[in-house]
N, C-alpha and C positions, 0 to 999 in steps of 0.2 A: 849461274853467273858468279864469278869471284870478284870481290871488291878489295882493293888495297886500302887498309886502314892503318893509320900511323899517327904518331904525335911527335912533335919536334919543337925545338926552340930556334930562334932566328939564326944562330950560328950554324945550324944544320941545313939551312935553306939551299945552299949549293948542292949538297948531297941529295936532297929531295928532288931538286931539278933534274939531276942525272937519272934518278929512278923514274921520273915522269917520262923521260925520253924513251924508256924501254917498256913502258906500261901503257896499254891501250884501253884497259878496262876502267870501270868506275873507281873513284878515289874518294876517301873520306879522310881528311887530315885536320888535326888540331895543332895550331901553332901558338906556342907560349911566348908572350912578350912581357918581360918583367923589368920595369923601370919605376919602382915605387917612389923613389925620391927624385926622379928627373922626368917630368912629364914631357919636356922637349924631346928627349931621346925616344920616349914611347911614341910620340906623335910622328917622329921621323921613321921609326920602325914600322908603324902601321901604314904610313904612306909607301914605304918600300914593299911591304907585303901586298898591298893593293896593286901596285905596279907589277909585281911578280905574277899575281893571279891573272891580271889582265893580259900579260904576255903569254901565259899558258893557254888562255882562252883562244888565242889566235891560232894555235897549233893543234888543237884537239877538236875532234868531231863533236863530242859531247861538250856542252858549254858549262864549265864549272860554276857553281854558285858558292858564295862564301858569306859568313856571318862574323862580325867582329863584336865582341862583348867585353865589358869590364866587370869584374867581380871583386868586391871588397871582402876580404876574408879576415 
């Protein structure tokens, strides 16, 4: 079995969505959200990301799971 593994930032989400339309196998994706000085934008992006993954769940036989974490570096 082959798994699609990728990393991306929020601005690449549309391109990732196109990849998902052509990929039926398992996927592991890390999405970077960077809004250190604006927590409102970060909150909006996380909400957008959750909505995106929920819409993906509707169209795939496997049910994607996701984790959202904050790391202070």
